[in-house]
C-alpha positions as CSV (number, residue, x, y, z in Angstrom):
1,M,-70.0,29.3,-26.2
2,K,-70.0,29.1,-22.3
3,Q,-68.4,25.4,-22.2
4,S,-65.6,26.4,-24.3
5,L,-64.7,29.3,-22.5
6,V,-64.5,27.0,-19.3
7,A,-62.7,24.4,-21.2
8,M,-59.9,26.9,-22.4
9,V,-59.7,28.2,-18.6
10,L,-59.7,24.7,-16.6
11,L,-57.9,22.7,-19.1
12,P,-54.4,24.2,-18.7
13,A,-55.2,24.3,-15.3
14,L,-55.9,20.6,-14.9
15,S,-53.3,19.3,-17.2
16,G,-50.7,21.0,-15.1
17,A,-49.4,20.6,-11.6
18,S,-52.9,19.5,-10.3
19,L,-52.8,16.3,-12.5
20,A,-49.3,15.5,-12.6
21,Q,-48.5,12.3,-10.7
22,E,-44.7,11.2,-9.9
23,L,-44.0,7.3,-10.4
24,P,-43.7,5.7,-7.4
25,V,-40.8,4.5,-6.2
26,Q,-40.7,1.1,-4.7
27,K,-38.2,-1.1,-3.3
28,Y,-37.7,-4.7,-4.6
29,L,-36.0,-7.7,-3.4
30,P,-33.1,-8.7,-5.9
31,L,-32.6,-12.0,-7.0
32,A,-29.2,-12.4,-5.5
33,L,-30.8,-11.5,-2.3
34,A,-33.6,-13.9,-2.6
35,Q,-30.8,-16.9,-3.6
36,Q,-28.7,-15.8,-0.5
37,A,-31.8,-15.7,1.8
38,A,-33.1,-19.3,0.4
39,A,-29.5,-21.0,0.6
40,A,-29.1,-19.6,3.8
41,A,-32.7,-20.9,5.3
42,V,-31.7,-24.2,3.9
43,A,-28.5,-24.4,5.5
44,A,-29.6,-23.5,8.8
45,C,-31.9,-26.3,8.7
46,A,-29.7,-29.1,7.2
47,A,-27.1,-27.9,9.8
48,Q,-29.9,-29.2,12.8
49,G,-30.6,-32.3,10.6
50,Y,-33.9,-30.9,9.0
51,K,-34.8,-31.2,5.4
52,E,-36.2,-28.1,4.2
53,T,-37.7,-26.7,1.2
54,V,-37.6,-22.8,0.9
55,A,-39.2,-20.4,-1.2
56,V,-38.7,-16.7,-1.6
57,L,-41.4,-14.8,-3.3
58,D,-41.5,-10.8,-4.0
59,A,-44.2,-8.8,-2.6
60,D,-46.6,-9.3,-5.2
61,G,-46.4,-13.1,-4.3
62,V,-44.3,-14.2,-7.2
63,E,-41.9,-16.7,-6.7
64,R,-38.2,-15.6,-7.1
65,V,-36.6,-18.5,-5.8
66,V,-37.4,-22.3,-4.6
67,L,-34.6,-24.5,-3.1
68,R,-35.6,-28.0,-1.9
69,G,-33.0,-29.5,0.2
70,D,-32.0,-32.7,0.0
71,G,-34.0,-35.4,0.7
72,T,-37.3,-33.2,1.3
73,G,-40.3,-34.3,0.6
74,A,-42.3,-33.6,-2.4
75,H,-45.0,-31.9,-0.7
76,T,-43.0,-29.5,0.7
77,I,-42.4,-27.1,-2.1
78,N,-46.1,-26.4,-2.3
79,S,-46.4,-25.8,1.5
80,A,-43.2,-23.5,1.6
81,F,-44.6,-21.5,-1.5
82,R,-48.1,-21.3,0.6
83,K,-47.0,-20.2,3.4
84,A,-44.5,-17.3,1.5
85,F,-47.5,-16.5,-0.3
86,T,-49.4,-15.8,2.5
87,A,-46.9,-13.6,4.6
88,A,-46.7,-11.9,1.5
89,T,-50.0,-11.6,0.8
90,F,-50.8,-10.4,4.8
91,G,-47.4,-8.6,5.4
92,R,-47.3,-10.5,8.6
93,P,-45.9,-14.1,9.9
94,T,-47.8,-16.9,9.4
95,S,-47.8,-18.2,12.9
96,A,-49.7,-15.1,13.6
97,W,-52.4,-16.4,12.5
98,K,-52.9,-19.4,14.9
99,A,-54.3,-17.1,17.7
100,A,-56.5,-15.3,15.2
101,V,-58.3,-18.2,13.9
102,A,-58.5,-19.5,17.9
103,Q,-60.4,-16.2,18.4
104,N,-62.5,-16.5,15.5
105,P,-62.6,-19.5,13.7
106,E,-64.7,-17.8,10.9
107,I,-60.9,-16.3,9.9
108,G,-59.9,-19.9,9.2
109,N,-62.0,-19.8,6.2
110,M,-59.6,-17.7,4.3
111,Q,-57.4,-20.9,3.8
112,R,-59.5,-22.0,1.3
113,I,-58.6,-19.1,-0.6
114,D,-55.7,-20.4,-3.2
115,N,-52.5,-20.6,-1.8
116,I,-53.4,-19.2,1.8
117,L,-51.9,-21.5,4.4
118,F,-51.9,-20.4,8.3
119,A,-49.1,-22.7,9.4
120,G,-45.9,-21.1,10.7
121,G,-42.6,-20.9,8.6
122,G,-43.9,-17.9,6.2
123,L,-42.4,-14.7,7.1
124,P,-42.5,-11.1,5.3
125,I,-39.4,-9.4,4.6
126,R,-39.0,-6.0,4.6
127,A,-36.8,-3.3,3.4
128,G,-37.4,-0.6,6.2
129,N,-40.8,-0.7,6.6
130,E,-41.6,-1.7,2.8
131,L,-42.5,-5.4,2.0
132,V,-40.3,-6.4,-0.3
133,G,-41.0,-10.0,-0.2
134,A,-41.4,-13.1,1.9
135,I,-39.9,-16.6,2.4
136,G,-41.7,-19.5,3.4
137,A,-39.8,-22.7,4.9
138,A,-41.7,-26.2,5.2
139,G,-40.1,-29.8,6.3
140,A,-38.4,-29.2,9.8
141,P,-40.5,-31.3,12.3
142,G,-42.7,-28.5,13.6
143,F,-43.8,-25.1,12.4
144,E,-41.8,-23.1,14.9
145,K,-38.3,-25.0,13.5
146,D,-39.7,-23.9,9.9
147,E,-40.1,-20.1,11.2
148,A,-36.6,-20.3,12.5
149,C,-34.9,-21.4,9.3
150,A,-37.0,-18.9,7.4
151,Q,-35.7,-16.3,9.9
152,A,-32.1,-17.4,9.6
153,G,-32.5,-16.5,5.4
154,I,-33.9,-13.2,6.5
155,D,-30.8,-13.0,9.0
156,A,-28.6,-13.6,6.5
157,I,-29.6,-10.5,4.2
158,K,-31.3,-7.9,6.8
159,D,-28.2,-5.6,6.6
160,R,-28.9,-5.4,2.6
161,L,-32.4,-4.5,3.2
162,R,-32.5,-0.8,3.3
C-alpha cells in the first residue's frame, strides 16, 4: 500500500517538468557550404601550383565532400580525409599536435587509432563556438601549405558560419 501511495505521489511529479527535456538544437554544416569550402581550398592551392585534395566532414567525422584536384596523387584522398577526421574528432588544428607529441611522445600513439593523422592541413570548422565540421587538405609541398589551403576554404564561407 505504501509503495502504491508513493508511486501515486511521485509519478506525476517525476513525469512532469523535472523529467522533461527539450530536444537539443545543433548547428550543422550544409552541403552547399561544404562544397564551397572544398572548391575554394582546391582553387587556392591550384592558384599556387599545388595539386590538392580537400575533404570536408561534418562534426561527427562523416564525409560531406571530397574534391580531388587535377593531377593529385591517389594517396592524398586518404590523407585529406584523415586530417579532417582528426580535426573534427579533437576540435583543433592537426598542426597543433606537433608540439604536443614533441612534449609527450606517447601522444603520438594515438595515430594508431583508425583515421587519426597528426599532420598539418586539418582544421575544425566552427559556427561561433560550435563545431560544425572540419576540412582537410593534402598534396601541397608542405603541411603548412596544406593548412593555408584549408584555411582558404574556411575563409570562403566564414561569413555564413553563424
